[in-house]
C-alpha positions as CSV (number, residue, x, y, z in Angstrom):
1,X,217.6,120.5,238.7
2,X,219.0,120.3,242.2
3,X,222.5,121.6,242.8
4,X,225.4,119.3,243.8
5,X,225.2,120.6,247.3
6,X,221.6,119.6,247.6
7,X,222.5,116.1,246.3
8,X,225.2,115.4,248.8
9,X,223.3,116.9,251.8
10,X,222.0,113.9,253.9
11,X,218.2,113.7,254.2
12,X,218.0,111.1,256.9
13,X,217.6,112.5,260.3
14,X,219.9,109.8,261.7
15,X,222.8,110.9,259.4
16,X,222.1,114.5,260.0
17,X,222.2,114.0,263.8
18,X,225.4,111.9,263.5
19,X,227.1,114.5,261.3
20,X,226.0,117.3,263.7
21,X,227.3,115.3,266.7
22,X,230.6,114.5,264.8
23,X,231.1,118.2,264.0
24,X,230.6,119.1,267.6
25,X,233.0,116.4,268.8
26,X,235.6,117.4,266.2
27,X,235.4,121.1,267.3
28,X,235.5,120.0,271.0
29,X,238.4,117.7,270.3
30,X,240.4,120.5,268.4
31,X,239.6,123.0,271.2
32,X,240.8,120.5,273.8
33,X,243.9,119.7,271.8
34,X,244.7,123.4,271.4
35,X,244.3,124.1,275.1
36,X,246.3,121.1,276.2
37,X,249.1,121.6,273.6
38,X,249.6,125.3,274.3
39,X,249.3,124.9,278.1
40,X,251.9,122.1,278.1
41,X,254.2,124.1,275.8
42,X,253.8,127.2,278.0
43,X,254.6,125.2,281.2
44,X,257.6,123.4,279.7
45,X,259.1,126.5,278.2
46,X,258.4,128.4,281.4
47,X,260.3,125.7,283.3
48,X,263.2,125.8,280.9
49,X,263.4,129.6,281.3
50,X,263.4,129.3,285.1
51,X,266.2,126.7,284.9
52,X,268.2,128.9,282.5
53,X,267.9,131.9,284.8
54,X,269.1,129.8,287.8
55,X,272.0,128.3,285.7
56,X,273.0,131.7,284.4
57,X,273.0,133.1,287.9
58,X,275.1,130.2,289.2
59,X,277.5,130.6,286.3
60,X,277.8,134.3,286.9
61,X,278.4,133.9,290.6
62,X,281.0,131.2,290.1
63,X,283.1,133.1,287.6
64,X,282.7,136.5,289.4
65,X,281.7,136.1,293.0
66,X,280.6,139.3,294.7
67,X,283.2,141.0,297.0
68,X,286.1,139.1,295.4
69,X,288.5,141.2,293.2
70,X,289.5,139.1,290.2
71,X,291.2,140.1,287.0
72,X,289.8,139.5,283.6
73,X,292.2,136.6,283.1
74,X,291.2,135.0,286.4
75,X,287.5,135.4,285.5
76,X,288.1,133.7,282.1
77,X,290.1,130.9,283.8
78,X,287.3,130.3,286.3
79,X,284.8,130.3,283.4
80,X,286.8,127.7,281.4
81,X,287.1,125.5,284.5
82,X,283.3,125.8,285.0
83,X,282.3,124.9,281.5
84,X,284.9,122.2,281.3
85,X,283.1,120.1,283.9
86,X,279.8,120.3,281.8
87,X,280.4,119.1,278.2
88,X,277.7,120.0,275.7
89,X,275.4,117.4,274.2
90,X,271.8,117.3,272.8
91,X,270.6,116.6,276.3
92,X,272.9,119.1,278.2
93,X,273.1,122.8,278.3
94,X,275.4,125.0,276.2
95,X,277.5,127.3,278.3
96,X,279.8,130.1,277.2
97,X,281.4,133.2,278.8
98,X,282.6,136.3,277.0
99,X,285.1,138.4,278.9
100,X,286.6,141.4,277.1
101,X,290.2,140.8,276.1
102,X,290.1,137.1,277.0
103,X,289.7,133.9,275.0
104,X,286.0,132.8,274.9
105,X,285.2,130.0,277.3
106,X,282.6,127.4,276.2
107,X,281.7,123.7,276.5
108,X,281.2,123.6,272.7
109,X,284.5,124.9,271.4
110,X,283.9,123.8,267.8
111,X,280.7,125.9,267.7
112,X,282.2,129.1,268.9
113,X,285.4,128.8,266.8
114,X,287.6,127.7,269.6
115,X,288.7,124.5,267.9
116,X,288.8,123.1,264.3
117,X,285.8,121.6,262.7
118,X,285.4,117.9,262.3
119,X,286.8,116.4,259.1
120,X,283.4,115.0,258.0
121,X,281.5,118.3,258.6
122,X,279.8,119.5,255.4
123,X,280.0,123.0,254.1
124,X,276.4,123.6,255.1
125,X,277.0,122.5,258.7
126,X,280.1,124.7,258.9
127,X,278.1,127.7,257.5
128,X,275.4,127.1,260.1
129,X,277.9,126.9,262.9
130,X,279.6,130.1,261.8
131,X,276.2,131.9,261.6
132,X,275.3,130.6,265.1
133,X,278.7,131.7,266.5
134,X,278.1,135.2,265.2
135,X,274.6,135.4,266.7
136,X,275.8,134.1,270.1
137,X,278.6,136.6,270.3
138,X,276.3,139.4,269.4
139,X,273.3,138.3,271.6
140,X,272.1,140.9,274.0
141,X,271.0,140.0,277.6
142,X,267.7,138.2,277.7
143,X,266.0,135.2,276.1
144,X,266.0,134.1,272.5
145,X,265.7,130.9,270.4
146,X,268.6,129.8,268.2
147,X,269.1,126.9,265.8
148,X,272.1,124.7,266.7
149,X,273.4,122.3,264.0
150,X,273.6,119.2,266.2
151,X,270.9,120.0,268.8
152,X,268.2,121.7,266.8
153,X,266.3,124.5,268.5
154,X,267.9,125.8,271.7
155,X,266.6,128.3,274.3
156,X,269.3,130.9,275.0
157,X,269.5,133.2,278.0
158,X,272.3,135.8,278.3
159,X,273.2,137.6,281.5
160,X,275.6,140.5,281.7
161,X,277.8,141.5,284.7
162,X,280.7,144.0,285.4
163,X,284.1,142.9,286.4
164,X,286.1,144.7,289.1
165,X,287.9,146.7,286.4
166,X,284.6,147.9,285.1
167,X,284.4,145.8,281.9
168,X,281.0,144.3,280.9
169,X,281.1,140.5,280.6
170,X,278.4,138.1,279.5
171,X,277.5,134.5,280.3
172,X,275.2,132.6,278.1
173,X,273.2,129.4,278.9
174,X,271.3,127.6,276.2
175,X,269.2,124.4,276.6
176,X,268.1,122.2,273.8
177,X,264.3,122.3,273.2
178,X,264.3,118.7,271.9
179,X,262.7,117.3,275.1
180,X,260.0,120.0,274.9
181,X,259.4,119.3,271.3
182,X,259.3,115.5,272.0
183,X,256.7,116.0,274.7
184,X,254.6,118.1,272.4
185,X,254.9,115.6,269.6
186,X,253.9,112.9,272.1
187,X,250.8,114.9,273.0
188,X,250.0,115.3,269.3
189,X,250.4,111.6,268.6
190,X,248.3,110.7,271.6
191,X,245.6,113.1,270.5
192,X,245.8,111.9,266.9
193,X,245.5,108.2,267.8
194,X,243.3,108.3,270.9
195,X,241.2,111.1,269.5
196,X,240.6,109.3,266.2
197,X,239.6,106.1,268.1
198,X,237.4,108.1,270.5
199,X,235.9,110.1,267.7
200,X,235.1,106.9,265.7
201,X,233.5,105.3,268.8
202,X,231.6,108.5,269.6
203,X,230.3,108.7,266.0
204,X,229.2,105.0,266.1
205,X,227.5,105.6,269.5
206,X,226.0,108.9,268.1
207,X,224.6,107.0,265.0
208,X,223.0,104.4,267.2
209,X,221.6,107.0,269.5
210,X,220.4,109.1,266.6
211,X,218.8,105.9,265.1
212,X,217.0,105.4,268.4
213,X,215.8,108.9,268.5
214,X,214.7,108.8,264.9
215,X,212.9,105.5,265.1
216,X,209.8,106.9,266.8
217,X,209.8,109.7,264.3
218,X,210.0,107.3,261.4
219,X,207.2,105.3,262.8
220,X,205.2,108.5,263.3
221,X,205.8,109.3,259.6
222,X,204.5,105.9,258.6
223,X,201.4,106.2,260.8
224,X,200.8,109.7,259.4
225,X,200.9,108.2,255.9
226,X,198.4,105.6,256.9
227,X,196.2,108.2,258.4
228,X,196.5,110.3,255.2
229,X,195.3,107.2,253.3
230,X,192.2,107.0,255.5
231,X,193.2,104.5,258.2
232,X,192.7,106.2,261.6
233,X,193.4,103.1,263.8
234,X,197.2,102.9,264.1
235,X,198.9,104.4,267.1
236,X,202.4,105.0,268.3
237,X,202.0,103.2,271.6
238,X,205.5,104.3,272.6
239,X,206.6,102.8,276.0
240,X,210.1,104.3,276.3
241,X,211.3,106.6,279.1
242,X,209.3,109.7,280.0
243,X,211.3,112.1,277.8
244,X,210.5,114.5,274.9
245,X,210.1,111.6,272.5
246,X,207.5,109.9,274.8
247,X,205.7,113.2,275.3
248,X,205.6,113.8,271.5
249,X,204.4,110.2,270.9
250,X,201.6,110.5,273.5
251,X,200.6,113.9,272.0
252,X,200.5,112.3,268.6
253,X,198.4,109.4,269.8
254,X,196.0,111.8,271.6
255,X,195.7,113.9,268.4
256,X,194.8,110.7,266.5
257,X,192.3,109.8,269.1
258,X,190.6,113.2,268.8
259,X,190.8,113.0,265.0
260,X,189.2,109.5,265.0
261,X,186.5,110.7,267.4
262,X,185.8,113.7,265.3
263,X,185.7,111.6,262.2
264,X,183.4,109.1,263.9
265,X,181.2,112.0,265.0
266,X,181.1,113.3,261.5
267,X,180.2,109.9,260.1
268,X,177.6,109.4,262.8
269,X,176.1,112.8,262.1
270,X,175.9,112.2,258.4
271,X,174.5,108.7,258.9
272,X,172.0,109.8,261.5
273,X,171.0,112.9,259.5
274,X,170.6,111.0,256.3
275,X,168.6,108.2,258.0
276,X,166.3,110.4,260.1
277,X,165.7,113.1,257.4
278,X,164.7,110.5,254.8
279,X,161.3,109.9,256.5
280,X,160.1,113.5,256.7
281,X,161.5,114.3,253.2
282,X,159.7,111.2,251.8
283,X,156.5,112.3,253.6
284,X,156.8,115.9,252.2
285,X,157.5,114.6,248.7
286,X,154.5,112.2,248.9
287,X,152.1,114.9,250.0
288,X,153.3,117.3,247.3
289,X,152.9,114.6,244.6
290,X,149.3,113.8,245.8
291,X,148.6,117.5,245.7
292,X,150.1,117.9,242.2
293,X,147.9,115.1,240.8
294,X,144.8,117.1,241.4
295,X,144.1,119.8,238.8
296,X,142.0,122.0,241.1
297,X,142.8,121.0,244.7
298,X,140.4,122.6,247.3
299,X,141.5,125.0,249.9
300,X,141.0,122.5,252.6
301,X,143.3,120.0,250.9
302,X,146.0,122.7,250.4
303,X,145.8,123.6,254.1
304,X,146.0,119.9,255.1
305,X,149.1,119.5,253.0
306,X,150.5,122.7,254.3
307,X,150.0,121.6,257.9
308,X,151.7,118.2,257.3
309,X,154.7,119.8,255.5
310,X,155.1,122.5,258.2
311,X,155.0,119.7,260.9
312,X,157.7,117.7,259.1
313,X,159.8,120.8,258.5
314,X,159.6,121.7,262.2
315,X,160.6,118.1,263.1
316,X,163.6,118.3,260.7
317,X,164.6,121.6,262.3
318,X,164.5,120.1,265.7
319,X,166.4,117.0,264.5
320,X,169.1,119.1,262.9
321,X,169.5,121.2,266.0
322,X,169.8,118.1,268.2
323,X,172.3,116.5,265.9
324,X,174.4,119.7,265.8
325,X,174.3,119.8,269.6
326,X,175.5,116.2,269.9
327,X,178.3,117.0,267.4
328,X,179.6,119.9,269.5
329,X,179.5,118.2,273.0
330,X,183.1,117.0,272.7
331,X,184.6,120.4,272.0
332,X,186.9,121.9,274.6
333,X,184.9,125.1,275.0
334,X,181.5,123.5,274.9
335,X,181.2,123.6,278.7
336,X,181.6,126.8,280.7
337,X,181.3,126.2,284.4
338,X,180.0,128.6,287.1
339,X,178.8,128.2,290.7
340,X,175.1,127.2,290.8
341,X,173.0,127.3,294.0
342,X,171.1,124.1,293.5
343,X,167.8,124.6,295.5
344,X,166.7,127.8,293.7
345,X,168.0,126.5,290.4
346,X,165.8,123.3,290.5
347,X,162.8,125.3,291.8
348,X,163.1,127.7,288.8
349,X,163.1,124.7,286.4
350,X,159.8,123.4,287.8
351,X,158.3,126.8,287.9
352,X,159.1,127.4,284.2
353,X,157.7,124.1,283.1
354,X,154.5,124.1,285.2
355,X,152.4,126.4,283.0
356,X,153.1,124.3,279.8
357,X,151.8,121.0,281.1
358,X,148.8,119.4,282.9
359,X,151.1,117.0,284.9
360,X,151.6,117.5,288.7
361,X,155.2,118.7,289.1
362,X,156.9,118.7,292.5
363,X,160.4,119.0,293.9
364,X,162.2,116.9,296.6
365,X,165.4,118.8,297.1
366,X,167.6,118.9,300.2
367,X,170.8,120.2,298.7
368,X,171.8,123.5,300.4
369,X,175.0,123.7,298.4
370,X,176.8,125.0,295.4
371,X,177.5,123.0,292.2
372,X,180.3,124.0,289.8
373,X,178.7,123.3,286.4
374,X,177.5,124.8,283.2
375,X,174.1,126.3,284.1
376,X,172.7,126.3,280.6
377,X,173.7,122.8,279.7
378,X,172.5,121.4,283.0
379,X,169.2,123.1,282.6
380,X,168.9,121.8,279.0
381,X,169.6,118.2,280.2
382,X,167.0,118.4,283.0
383,X,164.4,120.0,280.7
384,X,164.9,117.0,278.3
385,X,164.3,114.6,281.2
386,X,161.2,116.5,282.4
387,X,159.8,116.6,278.9
388,X,160.5,112.9,278.4
389,X,158.6,112.3,281.7
390,X,155.7,114.4,280.5
391,X,155.5,112.4,277.2
392,X,155.4,109.1,279.2
393,X,152.8,110.0,281.7
394,X,149.0,110.4,281.5
395,X,147.3,113.8,282.1
396,X,147.3,114.7,285.8
397,X,150.3,112.3,286.2
398,X,153.0,112.9,288.8
399,X,156.5,114.0,288.1
400,X,159.1,114.7,290.7
401,X,162.5,116.5,290.5
402,X,164.8,115.6,293.4
403,X,168.4,115.9,294.4
404,X,170.7,114.7,297.2
405,X,174.4,114.9,298.1
406,X,176.5,111.9,297.1
407,X,180.0,110.9,298.1
408,X,183.3,112.5,297.0
409,X,181.9,116.0,296.4
410,X,179.2,114.8,293.9
411,X,175.5,115.4,293.7
412,X,172.7,113.3,292.3
413,X,169.7,114.9,290.6
414,X,166.8,112.7,289.4
415,X,163.5,112.9,287.6
416,X,160.7,110.4,288.7
417,X,157.4,109.8,287.0
418,X,154.4,107.5,287.5
419,X,154.4,106.3,283.9
420,X,154.9,102.8,282.5
421,X,158.6,102.8,283.4
422,X,161.5,101.4,281.5
423,X,162.2,97.6,281.3
424,X,165.5,96.6,282.8
425,X,166.9,95.4,279.5
426,X,166.2,98.8,277.9
427,X,167.6,101.0,280.7
428,X,171.0,101.3,279.0
429,X,169.8,101.4,275.4
430,X,167.4,104.3,276.0
431,X,170.4,106.6,275.9
432,X,171.4,105.6,272.4
433,X,170.6,107.8,269.5
434,X,167.2,107.3,267.9
435,X,166.3,104.5,270.3
436,X,162.7,104.2,271.5
437,X,161.9,101.9,274.3
438,X,158.2,102.1,273.4
439,X,157.7,100.9,269.8
440,X,154.2,102.3,269.8
441,X,155.5,105.8,269.8
442,X,155.5,107.0,266.2
443,X,157.8,109.7,264.8
444,X,154.8,111.7,264.0
445,X,154.3,112.3,267.8
446,X,157.1,114.8,267.5
447,X,160.0,113.1,269.1
448,X,163.4,112.8,267.4
449,X,164.7,110.0,269.5
450,X,167.7,112.1,270.6
451,X,166.4,113.5,274.0
452,X,168.1,111.0,276.3
453,X,171.2,110.8,274.0
454,X,171.6,114.6,274.4
455,X,171.2,114.2,278.2
456,X,174.0,111.7,278.3
457,X,176.2,113.8,276.0
458,X,175.7,116.9,278.2
459,X,176.3,115.1,281.4
460,X,179.4,113.3,280.1
461,X,180.8,116.6,278.9
462,X,180.7,117.8,282.5
463,X,182.5,114.7,283.9
464,X,179.3,113.1,285.2
465,X,177.2,110.0,284.5
466,X,173.5,109.2,283.9
467,X,171.5,106.1,284.3
468,X,167.9,104.9,284.4
469,X,166.2,102.8,287.2
470,X,162.8,102.2,288.8
471,X,161.1,105.1,290.5
472,X,159.3,105.1,293.8
473,X,156.3,106.6,292.0
474,X,156.0,103.4,290.0
475,X,157.4,104.6,286.7
476,X,160.9,105.5,285.5
477,X,163.7,107.3,287.4
478,X,166.6,108.9,285.5
479,X,169.5,110.0,287.7
480,X,172.2,112.5,286.8
481,X,175.3,112.5,288.9
482,X,177.8,115.4,288.6
483,X,181.1,116.3,290.4
484,X,182.0,119.7,291.8
485,X,179.4,119.9,294.6
486,X,180.1,121.5,298.0
487,X,177.7,121.9,300.9
488,X,177.1,125.4,302.2
489,X,177.9,126.0,305.9
490,X,174.8,127.3,307.6
């Protein structure tokens, strides 16, 4: 049974992307808020401290100007006059001066015990004022934060100085932090409201973007399900911008194309094999049944059946090898290219075939160049063409192997014969599997009907093309055109 965590975890890619985006935005939002809040707080408090230093310096210089001999009473009088002009409020600074032996001077007399409390003051407020009075009187030079009953938090700066009679006096300047706190609260509200709206809009946009990103993947999943059910025809056909999604969709379509081609080759192989192997198997079975009906078959009859069965087995072996070759022609590593010097290569082909036939073989090659191709596969294709020409010519017939340079770095190699030729309507079909342009040719003659189909497959695998036409010798000409040719500089 799945756990509760597994039940609440979203499975949809859209929601998972949206939640991930939302998490990143929230973290970024909180990080930005933290930086802005603390930077603003630091700047505002730094400005308050600077102003307090200036105010304390001005206060100190006013009550005890350097180079002027004043008594303690005079200093206290100047201090009372100074603070009297700046009454304290929640928006103004608190000022006080403590001169030994003199009455404390302040612009907040009630706070520092210089006047009676208001009638409506509560006991708690009076206690808070008494506590603050004690802390202000005992405050050492430097900065601190105190809590004032009517003004809230205040920033206090105390500065000490010596009078002419050597007594240490102190002046204190305190500024309410309400404006700083109000500014920080304003930032918090702005981030809370604006951030919430921005986050909601970003999540909506993120969901729409995630849905757009996930849509091709969902379509890919549906197509994969159809392929799993046996339908290889659907494709993504994604036409969006050239990004990772487009690349993935194109790769997926290419994979399905290769899969469909491989499946089609497999079906064609099975169909062709079952169709073409049925005839020799039937012949073998028939011969064996005839032999089995005789109680004492003679040696001549056994040898005859043995010869027929051996011939059919040889034909099935050749057929199987040809079908396997056709099945492998589309594989990526089927072709292995290498530089081939054409003139000696074609001459060697004719020389190797000449001892096995009574036809007159010749070459017509003027190609002093190098062809970048698969030597073995090219030789196999040309041997098939030469054997096909031998089968369609009479004894002492003429067969010619020729070549010439074509345009765009290509070369054309042809095989001519003086046989009956190929009718124009058959010149394309002769390259189909098991097609025979001459109906009179029986399978017993040894052909599998795959020779020219193999030639086309081998040439196509090397990026070339092949076609049939009329030969100057009067028969058929089959032309192979391949890329990758370059003429040698003599």
